[in-house]
C-alpha positions in Angstrom: 85.2 151.1 148.1 87.9 148.9 147.4 85.6 146.2 146.2 83.8 148.5 143.9 86.6 149.6 142.2 87.6 146.1 141.8 84.7 145.2 139.9 84.6 148.3 138.1 88.4 147.4 136.9 87.2 143.7 136.0 84.3 145.3 133.8 86.5 147.5 131.9 88.9 144.7 131.0 86.1 142.4 129.9 84.7 145.2 127.7 88.1 146.0 126.3 88.9 142.2 125.8 85.6 141.8 124.1 86.0 144.6 122.0 89.5 143.4 120.9 88.1 139.8 119.9 85.4 141.4 117.9 88.3 143.7 116.4 90.4 140.7 115.4 87.7 138.9 114.1 86.5 141.8 111.9 90.1 142.2 110.6 90.3 138.7 109.6 87.1 138.8 107.6 88.2 141.8 105.9 91.4 140.4 104.9 89.7 137.4 104.0 87.4 139.4 101.5 90.1 141.6 100.4 91.8 138.8 99.0 88.7 137.4 97.6 87.9 140.7 96.0 91.3 141.1 94.6 91.4 137.5 93.3 95.0 137.4 95.0 96.9 134.7 93.2 98.9 131.7 94.4 102.6 132.0 94.8 105.4 129.5 94.4 107.9 130.7 97.3 110.5 128.2 95.8 111.3 126.0 93.3 111.1 122.1 93.8 114.2 121.5 96.4 115.8 118.0 97.0 116.7 117.3 100.5 120.0 116.1 99.0 121.7 116.6 95.4 123.4 113.3 95.9 122.3 110.1 97.5 123.2 106.5 97.8 121.4 103.5 96.1 118.2 102.9 97.9 118.2 106.1 100.4 115.1 107.9 100.6 115.2 111.5 99.0 112.6 114.4 99.8 111.5 116.9 97.1 109.4 120.0 98.6 107.9 123.1 97.0 106.3 125.8 99.0 103.4 127.8 98.4 101.8 131.2 99.7 98.1 131.2 99.4 95.4 133.4 100.3 93.0 132.2 103.0 90.3 131.0 100.4 93.0 129.1 98.0 94.8 125.9 98.6 96.3 123.1 96.9 94.1 120.2 96.2 96.0 117.6 94.3 99.6 116.7 93.2 100.9 114.3 90.7 104.6 113.5 90.4 106.3 111.7 87.3 109.9 110.9 88.1 112.8 110.5 85.6 113.8 106.9 84.6 115.8 105.5 87.4 113.5 106.6 90.5 110.1 105.3 92.2 107.9 107.1 94.6 107.8 105.8 98.1 104.0 107.0 98.4 101.9 109.5 96.7 102.9 113.1 97.0 101.6 114.8 100.3 100.0 118.2 100.8 100.5 119.9 104.4 100.0 123.1 106.0 103.4 125.0 106.8 102.5 128.2 108.4 100.0 131.0 108.7 100.0 134.9 108.2 97.6 137.8 107.8 95.4 137.2 105.0 97.6 133.9 103.6 98.5 130.7 104.4 101.8 128.6 103.6 101.2 125.2 101.7 103.8 122.7 101.1 103.9 119.8 98.5 106.1 116.9 99.7 107.3 114.0 97.4 109.2 110.9 98.9 111.2 109.0 96.5 114.1 106.4 96.1 116.6 105.5 93.3 116.9 101.9 92.4 120.0 102.5 89.8 123.3 104.4 90.1 124.4 107.5 87.8 122.2 110.6 87.1 118.3 110.3 87.5 116.8 112.6 85.0 114.6 115.5 86.0 110.9 114.9 87.0 107.7 117.0 86.9 105.4 117.8 89.5 101.9 118.9 88.4 100.1 120.8 91.5 96.2 121.7 91.2 94.7 124.5 93.3 91.2 124.9 94.5 88.5 126.9 92.2 86.8 129.8 94.7 84.7 131.5 92.1 84.6 132.1 88.1 87.3 134.6 88.3 89.6 132.0 89.6 92.1 131.7 87.1 95.4 129.5 88.1 94.0 126.2 89.0 97.2 124.0 87.9 100.9 124.7 87.8 103.9 122.4 86.7 107.2 122.4 88.0 110.4 120.6 87.6 111.9 118.2 89.9 115.7 118.6 89.8 117.8 115.7 88.4 119.5 113.3 91.3 123.0 111.9 91.3 122.9 108.6 92.6 126.1 106.6 94.1 126.5 102.9 94.9 126.1 101.3 98.1 129.0 100.6 100.3 129.6 96.8 100.1 131.9 95.0 102.7 134.3 92.1 101.5 131.5 89.4 102.6 129.3 90.7 100.1 129.2 89.9 96.2 127.4 91.4 93.7 125.5 89.1 91.7 124.4 89.0 87.9 120.7 89.3 87.7 118.8 86.2 86.0 115.1 85.3 86.0 113.8 84.6 89.2 112.6 81.0 89.1 109.8 80.1 91.3 110.8 76.3 91.5 113.8 77.6 93.4 112.1 79.5 96.3 109.1 77.0 96.3 110.2 75.3 99.6 110.8 78.7 101.4 107.3 79.3 100.7 105.6 75.9 101.2 104.0 76.7 104.2 102.4 79.6 102.4 101.2 77.9 99.4 99.5 75.1 101.9 97.7 77.8 103.5 96.5 79.3 100.1 95.9 75.9 98.8 93.5 75.1 101.6 91.5 78.2 101.1 91.4 77.4 97.5 90.3 74.0 98.0 87.4 75.1 100.5 86.3 77.7 97.8 86.2 75.1 95.4 84.5 72.4 97.6 81.8 75.1 98.3 81.3 75.8 94.8 80.6 72.1 93.8 78.1 71.7 96.5 76.2 74.5 95.1 76.4 73.2 91.6 75.4 69.6 92.7 72.4 71.2 94.8 71.3 72.8 91.5 72.2 69.6 89.3 74.1 71.4 87.2 77.4 69.9 85.5 80.0 72.9 85.4 83.7 72.7 85.2 85.2 75.3 88.0 87.6 77.5 86.4 89.8 79.6 88.2 90.7 82.7 86.0 94.1 84.3 85.9 92.9 87.6 87.4 90.8 85.7 90.0 93.9 83.8 91.1 96.3 86.7 91.1 93.8 88.7 93.2 93.5 86.1 95.8 97.3 85.7 96.0 97.8 89.5 96.3 95.5 89.6 99.1 97.0 86.6 100.9 100.4 88.3 100.5 99.1 91.5 102.0 97.7 89.5 105.0 100.9 87.8 105.5 102.9 91.1 105.2 100.8 92.9 107.8 100.8 89.9 110.3 104.6 89.5 110.0 104.4 86.1 109.0 106.4 86.5 105.9 109.2 88.8 106.1 109.7 92.0 103.5 112.4 90.3 101.3 110.3 87.2 100.6 107.5 89.5 100.0 109.2 91.1 97.0 109.9 87.5 95.7 106.5 86.3 96.1 105.1 89.4 94.6 107.3 89.1 91.5 106.1 85.4 91.1 102.3 86.8 91.3 102.8 89.4 88.6 104.9 87.2 86.2 102.6 84.3 86.5 99.6 86.7 86.0 101.2 88.2 82.8 102.1 84.6 81.3 98.6 83.3 81.9 96.4 86.4 81.0 98.5 87.7 77.9 100.6 84.5 76.8 103.6 86.0 77.2 106.8 84.1 78.8 107.2 86.3 81.8 108.3 83.2 84.2 111.0 81.7 81.5 113.0 85.0 80.7 115.4 87.3 82.7 113.9 90.9 83.6 116.0 92.4 81.0 114.7 89.8 78.3 111.2 90.4 79.5 111.6 94.2 79.5 113.5 94.4 76.2 110.6 92.4 74.2 108.0 94.7 75.8 110.0 97.9 74.6 110.8 96.3 71.2 107.7 94.0 70.3 105.1 95.7 72.1 102.4 93.3 73.0 98.9 93.2 74.5 99.6 94.8 77.9 98.7 98.5 78.1 101.3 101.0 78.0 100.2 102.7 81.1 101.1 99.5 83.2 104.8 99.4 81.5 106.7 101.8 83.6 105.4 100.1 86.8 106.8 96.8 85.5 110.3 98.3 84.6 110.6 99.9 88.2 109.2 97.0 90.3 111.1 94.0 88.4 114.3 96.0 88.4 114.1 97.0 92.4 112.8 93.2 92.9 116.5 92.2 91.4 118.4 94.7 93.2 116.5 93.2 96.6 117.5 89.7 95.5 121.0 90.1 93.8 122.6 93.5 95.1 121.6 93.1 98.9 119.5 96.1 98.6 117.2 96.4 101.9 113.6 96.0 100.9 111.3 98.9 101.9 107.8 98.5 103.1 106.6 101.7 101.8 107.6 100.6 98.2 106.4 96.9 98.5 103.0 98.4 99.6 102.9 100.9 96.8 103.9 98.2 94.5 100.9 95.6 95.8 98.6 98.5 95.5 99.7 99.0 91.7 99.7 95.2 90.9 96.2 95.1 92.1 95.3 98.0 89.7 97.1 96.1 87.2 95.0 93.1 87.4 91.8 94.9 87.6 92.4 97.1 84.6 93.6 94.2 82.5 90.8 91.5 83.2 88.6 91.3 80.4 84.9 93.1 80.5 81.8 90.8 81.3 81.0 90.8 77.5 84.4 89.5 76.7 84.2 86.8 79.3 80.8 85.6 77.8 82.1 85.7 74.5 85.4 83.4 74.9 86.7 83.5 78.4 90.3 84.4 78.8 91.7 86.6 76.0 
């Protein structure tokens, strides 16, 4: 009798549990379709908030904004444009932060660092949201990133702030000698291989290594050295500066390696030149940051260096001549 009662109790519990699960699924589905039918909008729960209103030079600062989105909506992209004096550590990140009945909380996170003291002006954050159907209206919103106050680093008595000057490749040559030898060996093997092919085809051609090919090879070797740990971050900054300056001088016939950072950027701003406008903010931010690492003893940052390597490769790829231009006249 007791066993039969226990079986009946377990059967009843199973039925009730199944009913609750079905009811929960039905309620969730009802809330989902209610949000879709009412075309509920995306809501920004806050303005963009900074992790601190005052930061030291080189300190990482986080900007966050939260959104309440119905279940069928979510942010799908974000772009940040910082005020002059700050640089992105990495591209904006979109992440879930919570869930409720009929909605989810999403956050857009921007990591940045300042490379000069004073006030960094306000910036802009553009956020895009998915389109669910033809009635979806709020696909993009623009928000202000608040200004940031930046104070100097605390230097001890043994440290001295030097005045920035042009980074001279010859002054760094001995430090990078083994890397140049390794790169030269690889380049020599490539040239020998090409020469053998040309000799077999009985064609007398002069081998020309274009500035963009040489720059991309140097950038690849630098990235490998950084990943393996054979080159420290500070030397990576200096080497990347050499590669970028050398490429600009060979590609556009500008005196990039013979000028100070100030002189080079001043000429770009005042006299223009062949370099596309969209790449000039990267040059200004990176060259200034590299000077701070060398002369102001600012600790190098691996995320910023990785980001700078990506942008340097993008600069080379987007400023190399097209196939027709190469066929007509080589480097232009």
